[in-house]
C-alpha positions in Angstrom: 15.3 58.0 -50.5 12.3 57.5 -47.2 9.9 54.6 -48.8 5.8 55.1 -48.3 4.7 53.7 -45.6 0.9 52.2 -45.0 -0.7 54.8 -42.7 -2.4 50.4 -41.5 1.5 49.6 -41.0 1.1 53.6 -38.3 -1.9 52.0 -36.5 -2.4 49.4 -34.2 -6.8 48.1 -32.9 -7.3 48.4 -29.6 -11.1 46.6 -28.3 -12.1 47.4 -25.2 -15.6 44.5 -24.2 -17.8 44.9 -20.4 -19.2 41.9 -19.5 -22.1 42.5 -16.8 -21.8 39.0 -14.9 -24.9 36.4 -13.8 -22.5 36.0 -10.5 -19.6 37.1 -8.4 -15.9 35.8 -10.2 -16.1 33.6 -6.4 -19.0 32.3 -6.9 -18.9 28.4 -8.1 -20.9 29.1 -10.4 -18.8 31.6 -12.3 -16.1 28.9 -11.6 -15.5 27.4 -15.5 -15.4 31.0 -15.9 -12.8 32.1 -13.9 -10.6 28.6 -15.2 -10.6 29.9 -18.6 -9.0 32.9 -17.3 -5.2 32.3 -17.0 -5.6 29.5 -20.0 -7.2 32.6 -23.2 -5.1 35.5 -21.5 -2.0 32.8 -22.4 -3.7 32.2 -25.2 -3.3 36.3 -26.7 0.2 36.5 -24.8 1.2 33.9 -27.9 -1.5 34.6 -30.7 -0.6 35.7 -34.2 -0.9 40.4 -34.0 -1.4 40.9 -29.8 0.6 44.0 -28.9 -1.0 44.2 -25.3 -3.3 43.6 -22.9 -4.5 45.4 -19.6 -4.1 44.3 -16.4 -4.2 44.6 -13.0 -1.4 46.2 -11.0 0.2 42.2 -9.4 -2.7 41.0 -11.1 -2.8 38.1 -14.3 -5.8 40.2 -15.7 -8.2 43.0 -15.0 -11.1 41.5 -13.9 -10.5 43.1 -10.9 -11.0 46.5 -12.1 -14.5 48.0 -12.3 -14.3 51.2 -13.8 -18.0 50.3 -15.6 -19.9 48.7 -12.6 -19.2 46.5 -9.9 -20.5 43.5 -11.5 -18.5 44.2 -14.8 -15.6 43.1 -15.8 -13.4 44.2 -18.9 -11.1 43.3 -21.2 -9.0 45.3 -23.6 -6.2 44.5 -25.3 -4.2 45.5 -28.7 -3.4 43.8 -31.6 -1.7 44.7 -35.2 -5.2 44.3 -37.5 -8.5 43.3 -37.6 -8.2 40.6 -38.7 -5.4 39.1 -36.1 -8.0 39.8 -33.0 -11.4 38.2 -35.2 -8.6 34.9 -35.5 -8.0 34.9 -31.9 -11.7 35.6 -30.7 -12.8 33.2 -33.5 -10.9 30.6 -35.0 -8.9 29.4 -31.8 -9.7 27.4 -28.8 -11.2 31.1 -27.4 -14.5 30.0 -28.9 -16.0 27.4 -26.9 -15.6 30.8 -24.1 -18.0 33.1 -26.0 -20.2 30.4 -27.4 -20.5 29.8 -24.0 -20.7 33.5 -22.1 -24.0 33.2 -21.5 -23.9 30.9 -19.0 -21.8 33.9 -17.4 -22.2 37.0 -19.1 -26.1 39.4 -19.0 -26.9 39.6 -22.3 -26.7 43.6 -23.2 -28.6 45.5 -24.5 -25.7 48.2 -25.8 -22.7 47.8 -26.9 -20.7 46.1 -25.0 -17.7 45.6 -28.1 -15.9 48.7 -29.0 -12.5 48.5 -31.8 -10.9 51.5 -33.1 -7.5 52.1 -34.4 -4.7 53.6 -31.8 -1.0 54.7 -33.1 1.7 52.0 -32.8 3.3 51.8 -29.7 0.3 54.4 -28.2 -0.9 52.6 -24.9 -4.8 53.9 -25.1 -6.7 54.6 -21.3 -9.5 52.6 -19.8 -10.4 56.6 -19.4 -10.5 56.5 -23.5 -12.7 52.6 -24.5 -15.1 54.4 -21.6 -14.9 57.5 -23.7 -14.9 55.3 -27.1 -18.0 53.2 -25.8 -20.1 55.9 -24.7 -19.6 57.1 -28.5 -20.6 54.3 -30.0 -24.0 53.4 -27.6 -24.3 57.4 -29.0 -23.6 57.7 -32.5 -23.3 54.0 -33.5 -20.7 52.7 -35.3 -18.0 55.2 -37.5 -13.9 56.0 -37.6 -13.7 56.8 -33.6 -15.3 53.5 -32.2 -16.9 51.1 -34.2 -16.9 47.0 -34.5 -16.7 43.8 -36.4 -20.2 44.3 -38.0 -19.3 48.2 -39.2 -15.7 48.3 -38.8 -13.5 50.5 -41.0 -10.0 50.9 -42.3 -6.9 52.6 -40.2 -7.0 54.5 -43.7 -10.5 55.3 -43.2 -9.9 56.2 -39.4 -6.6 58.3 -40.1 -8.7 61.2 -42.2 -10.3 61.8 -38.6 -9.1 60.8 -36.1 -6.6 63.9 -33.7 -3.1 63.4 -33.2 -3.4 61.0 -30.6 -2.8 62.5 -26.6 
């Protein structure tokens, strides 16, 4: 006899965000942000519910990757649940970096964060993340591309998502 596995146990939450820099990362005015990268990434890596984060080959992070523009850095990670991601972002020392983000990043008019559910074990691509961000910006929140303020459950997404690539 096989037990029922809820869709949420079969899915993880991917999150992708972009930040348009006020200054290049080697500018002294960005030094406090750069100094926070390693400790914040280590905090994420050890956070409950953390699954994966994008890093550039041979680098500890993805700040050198610029698929969204030369002055735009990306952050991309996968979490077991929306609650785990929320706790890391807003209930950990990461919050202090969030509070200071306007010192280092321009305010975005368009959505700068997108989330979506993926099959557990699947590693999403940067191209997929850019597509999801474009979908959110173009059509608004849906089970395929959403934010914390307009979120959807894995169960809701399972009803509309095509099979993983």
